[in-house]
ROMILUM-180366 format. One record per residue (C-alpha): residue in three letters; x, y, z negated. Coordinates in pm, 1 decimal, decimal comma. Example, Ala and Ser with C-alpha at 12.3 -4.5 7.8 and 13.67 -1.06 7.14 Angstrom:
r->ala	east->1230,0	north->-450,0	up->-780,0
r->ser	east->1367,0	north->-106,0	up->-714,0
//
This chain:
r->met	east->-1155,6	north->-2310,1	up->701,4
r->lys	east->-909,4	north->-2302,7	up->412,2
r->val	east->-843,7	north->-1955,5	up->272,1
r->cys	east->-580,5	north->-1864,9	up->11,7
r->met	east->-623,5	north->-1540,3	up->-182,5
r->val	east->-319,2	north->-1393,0	up->-359,2
r->thr	east->-370,7	north->-1121,5	up->-619,9
r->thr	east->-226,0	north->-1013,1	up->-953,1
r->phe	east->-545,4	north->-1001,0	up->-1163,9
r->phe	east->-849,3	north->-1224,6	up->-1130,3
r->gly	east->-1142,9	north->-1372,0	up->-1317,4
r->ala	east->-1108,2	north->-1366,0	up->-1695,1
r->his	east->-764,5	north->-1206,8	up->-1655,3
r->ser	east->-873,5	north->-888,2	up->-1480,5
r->phe	east->-989,5	north->-530,6	up->-1522,4
r->gly	east->-1249,9	north->-521,7	up->-1242,7
r->gly	east->-1194,4	north->-326,3	up->-920,1
r->asp	east->-985,5	north->-532,8	up->-678,3
r->ala	east->-1051,3	north->-851,2	up->-879,5
r->ala	east->-1426,2	north->-796,4	up->-836,7
r->tyr	east->-1385,1	north->-777,7	up->-459,4
r->val	east->-1171,0	north->-1092,6	up->-448,1
r->asp	east->-1431,8	north->-1277,1	up->-652,4
r->arg	east->-1722,6	north->-1156,9	up->-437,9
r->leu	east->-1547,2	north->-1237,1	up->-111,0
r->ser	east->-1436,3	north->-1578,6	up->-236,8
r->arg	east->-1786,9	north->-1671,2	up->-350,3
r->ala	east->-1934,0	north->-1553,1	up->-19,4
r->leu	east->-1688,9	north->-1771,8	up->172,1
r->val	east->-1761,6	north->-2072,5	up->-50,0
r->arg	east->-2136,5	north->-2027,6	up->6,1
r->arg	east->-2067,4	north->-2055,4	up->377,0
r->gly	east->-1885,2	north->-2384,4	up->335,9
r->his	east->-1521,9	north->-2270,3	up->330,5
r->glu	east->-1251,1	north->-2388,5	up->92,6
r->val	east->-1107,2	north->-2101,4	up->-111,5
r->his	east->-804,6	north->-2094,5	up->-342,0
r->val	east->-720,7	north->-1789,5	up->-555,4
r->phe	east->-370,4	north->-1746,1	up->-700,0
r->his	east->-322,0	north->-1489,0	up->-976,5
r->cys	east->-70,6	north->-1409,4	up->-1250,6
r->val	east->-174,0	north->-1464,8	up->-1612,0
r->asp	east->166,9	north->-1340,9	up->-1728,1
r->ala	east->104,1	north->-1002,6	up->-1562,9
r->phe	east->-236,8	north->-960,7	up->-1726,3
r->asn	east->-103,2	north->-1049,3	up->-2070,0
r->ala	east->185,0	north->-805,0	up->-2024,9
r->val	east->-40,4	north->-503,9	up->-1957,9
r->arg	east->-380,9	north->-588,5	up->-2108,6
r->gly	east->-333,7	north->-415,9	up->-2444,8
r->asn	east->-665,5	north->-458,5	up->-2627,8
r->his	east->-864,8	north->-526,1	up->-2311,8
r->pro	east->-1091,2	north->-827,6	up->-2372,4
r->leu	east->-1093,3	north->-1141,7	up->-2164,5
r->arg	east->-1390,8	north->-1144,7	up->-1928,9
r->glu	east->-1634,3	north->-1434,2	up->-1921,2
r->tyr	east->-1569,9	north->-1610,3	up->-1593,7
r->thr	east->-1677,4	north->-1944,2	up->-1446,3
r->pro	east->-1585,4	north->-2012,2	up->-1082,0
r->pro	east->-1850,6	north->-2180,8	up->-867,8
r->pro	east->-1792,9	north->-2527,8	up->-720,3
r->gly	east->-1557,8	north->-2499,1	up->-423,8
r->leu	east->-1361,7	north->-2204,1	up->-558,3
r->his	east->-1023,0	north->-2322,9	up->-681,6
r->val	east->-852,8	north->-2082,2	up->-924,1
r->his	east->-476,8	north->-2121,1	up->-977,4
r->ala	east->-363,5	north->-1927,4	up->-1284,6
r->leu	east->11,6	north->-1878,1	up->-1248,4
r->glu	east->180,2	north->-1882,0	up->-1586,8
r->ser	east->547,6	north->-1942,1	up->-1661,8
r->lys	east->762,2	north->-2000,3	up->-1967,4
r->ala	east->921,8	north->-1664,2	up->-1890,0
r->gly	east->603,0	north->-1485,4	up->-1996,5
r->ala	east->623,3	north->-1110,1	up->-1943,0
r->leu	east->964,3	north->-1150,8	up->-1780,3
r->ser	east->791,0	north->-1295,7	up->-1475,0
r->pro	east->601,7	north->-978,2	up->-1368,3
r->ile	east->899,1	north->-764,2	up->-1476,1
r->ala	east->1125,5	north->-964,8	up->-1245,4
r->thr	east->880,0	north->-915,2	up->-959,3
r->gln	east->853,6	north->-542,6	up->-1034,5
r->ile	east->1232,0	north->-502,8	up->-1025,9
r->thr	east->1315,4	north->-731,2	up->-731,5
r->gly	east->1003,6	north->-707,1	up->-512,8
r->gln	east->1003,2	north->-1089,2	up->-491,5
r->pro	east->776,1	north->-1364,3	up->-632,4
r->phe	east->1072,0	north->-1491,3	up->-837,4
r->phe	east->930,2	north->-1724,0	up->-1109,5
r->lys	east->616,3	north->-1778,3	up->-899,2
r->ser	east->795,6	north->-1857,9	up->-571,3
r->asp	east->768,8	north->-2236,2	up->-574,1
r->ala	east->396,7	north->-2251,0	up->-653,8
r->leu	east->307,2	north->-1987,1	up->-394,0
r->arg	east->531,9	north->-2127,7	up->-123,0
r->glu	east->384,4	north->-2475,7	up->-158,5
r->ala	east->29,5	north->-2346,5	up->-115,1
r->leu	east->78,2	north->-2072,9	up->142,7
r->glu	east->300,5	north->-2274,7	up->373,4
r->ala	east->80,0	north->-2584,6	up->369,3
r->val	east->-9,8	north->-2687,6	up->723,2
r->asp	east->-383,9	north->-2686,6	up->648,4
r->thr	east->-395,0	north->-2323,5	up->528,9
r->asp	east->-587,0	north->-2123,1	up->789,8
r->val	east->-599,5	north->-1774,8	up->633,7
r->ile	east->-387,0	north->-1604,8	up->369,6
r->his	east->-545,8	north->-1290,5	up->228,8
r->phe	east->-321,6	north->-1077,9	up->6,6
r->his	east->-473,5	north->-824,0	up->-230,6
r->asn	east->-301,1	north->-657,6	up->-527,2
r->ile	east->40,4	north->-824,4	up->-499,2
r->ser	east->240,2	north->-579,3	up->-710,1
r->leu	east->314,8	north->-820,2	up->-997,7
r->val	east->241,9	north->-1154,5	up->-835,0
r->gly	east->492,4	north->-1135,6	up->-550,7
r->gly	east->577,5	north->-784,6	up->-436,5
r->pro	east->649,9	north->-730,2	up->-65,7
r->gly	east->852,2	north->-1052,2	up->-62,0
r->val	east->538,4	north->-1264,1	up->-92,2
r->leu	east->414,4	north->-1134,2	up->244,3
r->lys	east->682,6	north->-1343,8	up->415,1
r->leu	east->535,6	north->-1668,7	up->285,9
r->gly	east->303,9	north->-1861,9	up->513,3
r->arg	east->387,0	north->-1995,3	up->855,2
r->asn	east->100,4	north->-2025,7	up->1100,5
r->ala	east->-191,2	north->-1891,4	up->899,6
r->val	east->-368,7	north->-1566,0	up->981,4
r->lys	east->-225,8	north->-1315,8	up->731,9
r->leu	east->-437,2	north->-1028,7	up->602,2
r->met	east->-391,3	north->-778,2	up->322,7
r->thr	east->-643,6	north->-540,6	up->165,1
r->ala	east->-503,3	north->-218,3	up->16,5
r->his	east->-718,3	north->-183,5	up->-295,5
r->glu	east->-481,4	north->73,8	up->-443,5
r->his	east->-203,1	north->301,4	up->-317,2
r->trp	east->74,3	north->60,3	up->-415,0
r->leu	east->223,3	north->63,5	up->-64,9
r->ile	east->293,0	north->437,1	up->-86,6
r->cys	east->309,9	north->495,6	up->-463,6
r->pro	east->514,3	north->300,4	up->-721,5
r->met	east->253,2	north->397,0	up->-981,3
r->his	east->-22,5	north->257,0	up->-752,4
r->leu	east->-268,4	north->544,2	up->-794,6
r->leu	east->-113,4	north->868,8	up->-665,5
r->trp	east->-167,6	north->994,2	up->-1020,6
r->lys	east->131,3	north->1198,2	up->-1136,9
r->tyr	east->273,3	north->1189,0	up->-1490,4
r->asp	east->-68,3	north->1064,1	up->-1608,6
r->lys	east->-187,6	north->1425,4	up->-1573,5
r->lys	east->-287,4	north->1511,9	up->-1217,9
r->ala	east->-329,6	north->1388,4	up->-864,0
r->cys	east->2,6	north->1353,1	up->-684,2
r->asp	east->98,8	north->1678,8	up->-512,2
r->gly	east->441,2	north->1569,3	up->-386,7
r->pro	east->686,8	north->1281,2	up->-420,6
r->glu	east->879,3	north->1277,9	up->-747,9
r->cys	east->861,4	north->901,0	up->-771,9
r->ile	east->1164,4	north->823,2	up->-987,9
r->arg	east->1073,5	north->1080,9	up->-1253,5
r->cys	east->711,7	north->967,1	up->-1243,2
r->met	east->813,8	north->601,7	up->-1293,0
r->leu	east->1034,2	north->694,6	up->-1585,5
r->ala	east->752,8	north->897,4	up->-1742,5
r->gly	east->518,1	north->602,9	up->-1691,8
r->his	east->765,8	north->357,3	up->-1847,4
r->arg	east->781,3	north->147,1	up->-1530,9
r->pro	east->1088,0	north->-64,0	up->-1449,1
r->pro	east->1297,0	north->59,2	up->-1152,8
r->gln	east->1187,2	north->-45,4	up->-803,5
r->ala	east->1503,5	north->5,1	up->-599,6
r->trp	east->1369,5	north->-227,8	up->-330,0
r->arg	east->1128,5	north->49,1	up->-224,7
r->tyr	east->1427,5	north->223,6	up->-63,9
r->thr	east->1549,4	north->-82,1	up->130,7
r->gly	east->1274,2	north->-114,8	up->391,0
r->ala	east->1124,3	north->-413,4	up->205,8
r->ile	east->767,5	north->-286,7	up->243,3
r->asp	east->799,7	north->-230,3	up->618,0
r->ala	east->955,8	north->-575,4	up->658,3
r->gly	east->671,6	north->-733,0	up->463,6
r->leu	east->401,2	north->-548,6	up->656,0
r->arg	east->545,4	north->-672,5	up->986,4
r->glu	east->441,2	north->-1019,3	up->873,6
r->leu	east->74,0	north->-920,8	up->860,3
r->asp	east->-185,7	north->-958,1	up->1131,4
r->ala	east->-400,6	north->-682,7	up->978,5
r->leu	east->-387,4	north->-436,6	up->689,0
r->ile	east->-742,0	north->-369,1	up->566,4
r->phe	east->-867,6	north->-50,3	up->399,2
r->pro	east->-1207,5	north->-15,3	up->227,1
r->ser	east->-1243,8	north->351,1	up->332,3
r->arg	east->-1144,2	north->566,2	up->628,2
r->his	east->-1003,1	north->824,8	up->388,4
r->thr	east->-753,9	north->574,5	up->245,0
r->leu	east->-662,0	north->439,5	up->588,1
r->glu	east->-575,5	north->786,5	up->715,3
r->glu	east->-387,4	north->867,9	up->395,6
r->his	east->-162,4	north->566,0	up->450,0
r->arg	east->-121,8	north->638,6	up->820,3
r->gln	east->-11,5	north->995,0	up->744,6
r->arg	east->243,9	north->865,5	up->494,4
r->gly	east->409,4	north->642,8	up->751,9
r->ile	east->244,9	north->302,4	up->706,9
r->gly	east->253,5	north->149,7	up->1053,8
r->ala	east->88,3	north->-191,0	up->1019,3
r->pro	east->-220,7	north->-284,4	up->1227,1
r->met	east->-491,5	north->-102,1	up->1030,4
r->val	east->-857,7	north->-200,3	up->992,2
r->his	east->-1143,4	north->-23,0	up->811,9
r->leu	east->-1367,7	north->-272,0	up->630,8
r->pro	east->-1584,5	north->-133,3	up->346,2
r->tyr	east->-1653,9	north->-327,3	up->28,7
r->phe	east->-1983,7	north->-508,2	up->-20,6
r->leu	east->-2203,8	north->-648,7	up->-292,1
r->pro	east->-2345,6	north->-1002,5	up->-279,2
r->asp	east->-2702,5	north->-1014,9	up->-156,5
r->asp	east->-2819,1	north->-1141,2	up->-496,5
r->trp	east->-2603,2	north->-911,7	up->-713,0
r->thr	east->-2899,5	north->-722,2	up->-858,7
r->asn	east->-3127,5	north->-1027,8	up->-891,5
r->gly	east->-3415,9	north->-805,7	up->-779,9
r->ile	east->-3362,1	north->-541,3	up->-1048,3
r->glu	east->-3395,3	north->-263,3	up->-790,1
r->asp	east->-3760,2	north->-362,1	up->-731,9
r->glu	east->-3853,3	north->-358,8	up->-1101,3
r->asp	east->-3992,2	north->-61,0	up->-1284,3
r->pro	east->-3704,4	north->118,8	up->-1458,6
r->pro	east->-3688,9	north->41,1	up->-1830,8
r->his	east->-3879,8	north->293,1	up->-2042,3
r->thr	east->-3664,2	north->539,3	up->-2232,8
r->asp	east->-3768,2	north->827,0	up->-2455,7
r->arg	east->-3515,6	north->1055,8	up->-2289,7
r->pro	east->-3380,9	north->1077,7	up->-1934,9
r->tyr	east->-3018,5	north->977,1	up->-1898,0
r->ile	east->-2733,9	north->979,4	up->-1652,8
r->ala	east->-2483,9	north->693,2	up->-1640,9
r->ala	east->-2113,7	north->655,0	up->-1578,8
r->ala	east->-1891,6	north->348,1	up->-1572,2
r->gly	east->-1530,8	north->248,5	up->-1529,5
r->arg	east->-1211,2	north->173,3	up->-1713,6
r->leu	east->-1169,0	north->437,5	up->-1981,7
r->val	east->-844,0	north->597,2	up->-1868,5
r->arg	east->-754,6	north->961,3	up->-1819,9
r->met	east->-757,9	north->953,2	up->-1439,8
r->lys	east->-1124,8	north->849,3	up->-1429,9
r->gly	east->-1217,6	north->1199,4	up->-1548,3
r->phe	east->-1470,4	north->1120,7	up->-1822,3
r->gln	east->-1307,9	north->1392,7	up->-2035,9
r->lys	east->-1433,9	north->1643,5	up->-1777,1
r->leu	east->-1785,9	north->1506,1	up->-1793,0
r->ile	east->-1843,6	north->1479,9	up->-2168,9
r->pro	east->-1819,1	north->1856,8	up->-2249,3
r->ile	east->-2081,9	north->1929,8	up->-1983,0
r->met	east->-2334,8	north->1746,0	up->-2198,9
r->lys	east->-2328,9	north->2035,9	up->-2448,0
r->leu	east->-2522,3	north->2226,9	up->-2182,8
r->leu	east->-2769,2	north->1941,5	up->-2119,3
r->pro	east->-2909,2	north->1865,4	up->-2465,4
r->glu	east->-3229,2	north->1724,3	up->-2312,6
r->val	east->-3035,3	north->1450,6	up->-2126,2
r->asp	east->-2826,4	north->1155,8	up->-2248,1
r->leu	east->-2497,6	north->1040,1	up->-2099,6
r->arg	east->-2438,9	north->664,7	up->-2125,1
r->ile	east->-2085,0	north->545,9	up->-2044,7
r->ala	east->-2007,7	north->178,8	up->-1974,6
r->gly	east->-1654,2	north->44,3	up->-1997,8
r->thr	east->-1354,1	north->18,8	up->-2221,8
r->gly	east->-989,8	north->114,9	up->-2200,7
r->pro	east->-691,8	north->278,8	up->-2370,8
r->tyr	east->-838,0	north->631,7	up->-2350,5
r->glu	east->-1156,6	north->531,7	up->-2535,2
r->pro	east->-1056,6	north->665,5	up->-2881,2
r->glu	east->-989,1	north->1010,9	up->-2737,1
r->leu	east->-1319,1	north->1010,4	up->-2548,3
r->arg	east->-1513,0	north->901,7	up->-2856,3
r->ala	east->-1350,9	north->1176,9	up->-3060,6
r->met	east->-1444,3	north->1429,0	up->-2792,4
r->ala	east->-1807,4	north->1315,1	up->-2809,8
r->ala	east->-1823,9	north->1289,3	up->-3190,3
r->asn	east->-2049,4	north->1594,4	up->-3225,2
r->leu	east->-2259,4	north->1521,9	up->-2917,8
r->pro	east->-2552,4	north->1294,8	up->-3007,6
r->asn	east->-2650,9	north->1273,6	up->-2640,8
r->val	east->-2328,5	north->1091,0	up->-2541,9
r->lys	east->-2336,9	north->715,8	up->-2595,2
r->phe	east->-2078,6	north->442,3	up->-2524,5
r->glu	east->-2219,0	north->112,8	up->-2397,2
r->gly	east->-1903,4	north->-99,8	up->-2406,0
r->leu	east->-1800,7	north->-345,1	up->-2134,0
r->leu	east->-2106,6	north->-457,9	up->-1935,3
r->gly	east->-2139,4	north->-749,1	up->-1695,9
r->gly	east->-2305,1	north->-730,0	up->-1356,2
r->gln	east->-2668,2	north->-758,1	up->-1469,0
r->gly	east->-2615,2	north->-528,2	up->-1766,4
r->leu	east->-2455,0	north->-266,2	up->-1546,2
r->ala	east->-2728,8	north->-298,5	up->-1284,2
r->arg	east->-2998,2	north->-239,1	up->-1546,2
r->leu	east->-2811,7	north->58,9	up->-1691,9
r->phe	east->-2778,6	north->216,3	up->-1346,5
r->his	east->-3137,1	north->133,8	up->-1247,0
r->gly	east->-3281,2	north->335,6	up->-1533,6
r->ala	east->-3052,1	north->636,1	up->-1479,6
r->arg	east->-3145,7	north->957,3	up->-1304,4
r->ala	east->-2801,7	north->943,7	up->-1143,3
r->val	east->-2462,2	north->777,2	up->-1177,7
r->val	east->-2172,3	north->1020,3	up->-1213,8
r->val	east->-1825,7	north->939,4	up->-1076,3
r->pro	east->-1586,5	north->1211,0	up->-1204,1
r->ser	east->-1259,9	north->1052,0	up->-1081,9
r->leu	east->-962,1	north->1289,2	up->-1067,9
r->phe	east->-730,7	north->1066,3	up->-863,0
r->pro	east->-777,6	north->943,0	up->-503,8
r->glu	east->-996,9	north->634,8	up->-528,2
r->thr	east->-975,5	north->392,2	up->-235,8
r->phe	east->-1352,0	north->325,5	up->-230,7
r->gly	east->-1530,3	north->338,4	up->-567,5
r->tyr	east->-1733,4	north->25,7	up->-641,2
r->val	east->-1945,0	north->223,4	up->-887,9
r->val	east->-2101,0	north->412,2	up->-595,8
r->leu	east->-2201,8	north->89,3	up->-423,6
r->glu	east->-2339,1	north->-57,8	up->-746,2
r->ala	east->-2553,2	north->252,8	up->-802,9
r->phe	east->-2689,0	north->244,2	up->-449,2
r->ala	east->-2778,2	north->-123,2	up->-493,6
r->val	east->-3040,2	north->-35,6	up->-756,8
r->arg	east->-3169,6	north->272,5	up->-573,0
r->thr	east->-2990,2	north->525,4	up->-790,8
r->pro	east->-2813,1	north->827,8	up->-637,8
r->val	east->-2467,8	north->946,9	up->-739,1
r->val	east->-2287,6	north->1268,3	up->-828,4
r->val	east->-1921,7	north->1246,9	up->-727,7
r->his	east->-1610,8	north->1457,8	up->-771,2
r->leu	east->-1481,3	north->1556,9	up->-427,0
r->gly	east->-1124,3	north->1544,3	up->-557,3
r->gly	east->-1160,2	north->1168,5	up->-602,5
r->gly	east->-1033,1	north->1061,5	up->-260,7
r->ala	east->-1267,8	north->818,3	up->-87,8
r->ile	east->-1539,6	north->892,9	up->-346,7
r->gly	east->-1640,8	north->1192,2	up->-136,5
r->glu	east->-1673,4	north->966,9	up->168,4
r->thr	east->-1867,3	north->687,5	up->-0,4
r->gly	east->-2072,0	north->895,1	up->-242,1
r->ala	east->-2156,8	north->1217,0	up->-57,1
r->gln	east->-2091,1	north->1169,3	up->315,6
r->ser	east->-2290,5	north->844,3	up->304,2
r->gly	east->-2600,0	north->1052,3	up->224,8
r->gly	east->-2666,4	north->890,2	up->-111,4
r->gly	east->-2533,4	north->1154,5	up->-344,8
r->ile	east->-2411,2	north->1506,2	up->-420,2
r->gly	east->-2047,4	north->1609,2	up->-428,4
r->tyr	east->-1898,7	north->1873,1	up->-657,2
r->glu	east->-1565,6	north->2046,4	up->-715,0
r->thr	east->-1613,1	north->2276,0	up->-1016,3
r->asp	east->-1771,9	north->2228,4	up->-1357,4
r->gly	east->-2045,7	north->2469,5	up->-1258,1
r->glu	east->-2127,8	north->2263,1	up->-949,8
r->leu	east->-2132,6	north->1947,6	up->-1162,9
r->leu	east->-2377,2	north->2101,8	up->-1408,4
r->leu	east->-2604,7	north->2218,2	up->-1126,9
r->ala	east->-2595,7	north->1876,1	up->-958,4
r->leu	east->-2689,9	north->1698,2	up->-1281,7
r->arg	east->-2977,9	north->1936,0	up->-1346,9
r->arg	east->-3107,8	north->1881,6	up->-994,9
r->met	east->-3089,1	north->1503,4	up->-1034,0
r->val	east->-3279,7	north->1517,2	up->-1362,4
r->his	east->-3550,9	north->1764,3	up->-1264,1
r->asp	east->-3595,4	north->1738,6	up->-884,0
r->asp	east->-3778,3	north->1411,3	up->-813,6
r->val	east->-3802,2	north->1467,2	up->-438,7
r->leu	east->-3429,4	north->1526,2	up->-399,6
r->arg	east->-3341,3	north->1232,2	up->-621,2
r->asp	east->-3571,7	north->991,3	up->-438,1
r->asn	east->-3444,7	north->1099,0	up->-94,2
r->leu	east->-3083,7	north->1045,0	up->-196,5
r->ala	east->-3168,0	north->710,8	up->-356,1
r->his	east->-3336,3	north->593,2	up->-34,9
r->arg	east->-3035,7	north->688,9	up->179,0
r->gly	east->-2791,3	north->520,4	up->-55,8
r->tyr	east->-2991,1	north->199,0	up->-64,4
r->ala	east->-3006,3	north->194,8	up->315,8
r->val	east->-2625,2	north->199,6	up->332,8
r->arg	east->-2597,0	north->-76,8	up->73,3
r->thr	east->-2834,9	north->-303,4	up->267,4
r->gly	east->-2675,5	north->-212,6	up->601,3
r->glu	east->-2306,8	north->-140,8	up->652,1
r->trp	east->-2215,8	north->-238,2	up->293,2
r->ser	east->-2412,1	north->-562,8	up->282,8
r->glu	east->-2264,1	north->-909,5	up->243,8
r->thr	east->-2382,8	north->-1014,4	up->589,5
r->ala	east->-2232,1	north->-712,6	up->765,6
r->his	east->-1903,9	north->-754,6	up->577,0
r->leu	east->-1868,0	north->-1125,4	up->653,2
r->asp	east->-1958,2	north->-1073,3	up->1020,1
r->arg	east->-1673,6	north->-823,7	up->1054,5
r->tyr	east->-1438,0	north->-1035,3	up->842,6
r->phe	east->-1488,5	north->-1346,1	up->1056,1
r->gly	east->-1474,1	north->-1134,7	up->1371,6
r->leu	east->-1134,3	north->-1000,5	up->1268,0
r->ile	east->-998,8	north->-1349,8	up->1202,5
r->glu	east->-1136,4	north->-1483,7	up->1529,9
r->ser	east->-989,0	north->-1196,3	up->1731,4
r->ile	east->-644,9	north->-1258,3	up->1576,7
r->gln	east->-667,3	north->-1629,3	up->1652,7
r->ala	east->-779,9	north->-1557,0	up->2007,4
r->gly	east->-491,2	north->-1317,1	up->2054,4
r->arg	east->-247,6	north->-1587,7	up->1953,1
r->arg	east->-398,1	north->-1836,6	up->2197,5
r->asn	east->-389,7	north->-1585,1	up->2481,3
r->pro	east->-113,2	north->-1336,9	up->2399,1
r->pro	east->-50,9	north->-1043,1	up->2634,3
r->arg	east->256,9	north->-1086,9	up->2844,7
r->pro	east->533,0	north->-875,3	up->2687,3
r->lys	east->735,6	north->-636,9	up->2898,9
r->phe	east->1051,3	north->-743,2	up->2717,8
r->ala	east->1091,7	north->-1082,1	up->2550,8
r->asp	east->1163,8	north->-1071,3	up->2178,7
r->ala	east->1324,6	north->-1395,8	up->2076,6
r->his	east->1367,0	north->-1288,5	up->1716,2
r->ser	east->1006,9	north->-1221,6	up->1615,9
r->arg	east->755,0	north->-1503,5	up->1603,4
r->arg	east->479,4	north->-1242,2	up->1557,4
r->ser	east->571,4	north->-1007,0	up->1840,9
r->asn	east->250,2	north->-1071,2	up->2036,7
r->arg	east->-16,7	north->-949,8	up->1797,6
r->val	east->-351,2	north->-788,1	up->1844,8
r->asp	east->-347,5	north->-435,9	up->1698,2
r->his	east->-678,5	north->-364,3	up->1519,2
r->his	east->-685,9	north->9,4	up->1460,7
r->ala	east->-991,0	north->165,7	up->1300,9
//
């Protein structure tokens, strides 16, 4: 099977998150003998990266990475942002996606690599899209308003202006609905995010398919003895931006002098966070860590804290903590974080600073509670969130779509204008 992945950021030119999923899924498919091509936009990464470092990235044999880069430079993603079309990237994407031997096209973060217009490319392939962010319902992607608070009502134009984003007039033309009609399935990593999109009027065939980690992601770290440290510590990780909520976590450490906080990641908000922690010797910044480094940091922690203030769509950090038998403490205002971190049974949720402080103290001092939560989290990681379970459902979805095309239900009224009128609807 030949699979084409289309996403804005990938590999060395990425920030993690959706790019991590695309990489993990692509590698899993390659291991099973499939041919995978990933198309991403170098121009978009360079336009928004700031001081973010390039990641070390080497694709495995069988994974073909196509870095789209044009002479237009930053004008390429700006043109896509304004028009909602692939524009400078059209020819390269059309040639690949409309090739007769392409079996599956899987769209991911398409905001700067093609906009809704790219969803129309591809003729006979199965067409999937995973909603890693809230781009379909939010021009700022994150439902994070004025870079201050979770969105409490649509003020999109003012929010775009405040965020220095180019205008997106195409959002008011029905372009997103037209693009979604081209899909066979729209995939969501959490039920919370699926319902959020359904309530906001997204009507595509919706499927719930949680993220996963590769079977060998930890390289057995979870079965090792945790590294010896003189002091217990809690860990946190993510891009250092305001919406991730680390500024809410750092002051709590004044009240936990016997415990260290170790934060992995980098980002534009890092100087402010470092200044906030300047007089707190128990707050340490670890920098940008790779998979094994992050796994070891999490494995030695009493807990991993996820203080996100905006509605996350899943929260990979939760899954990565569970993978090394470490429980989590999650902010219940973080969207799907409450679902993945607390409702899964592998962590404690909190709403107030007082509840956060209590949860951290319990994780540090109550061994029975911590071990029970760690066991439940690990069971989810090796079950529903495992590579095998994910790929079984992924292939099952593709096969059901293909079967529906071979044996379409007889329509009550013929529709001569839509080549995709007889689709299987995969609701969660």
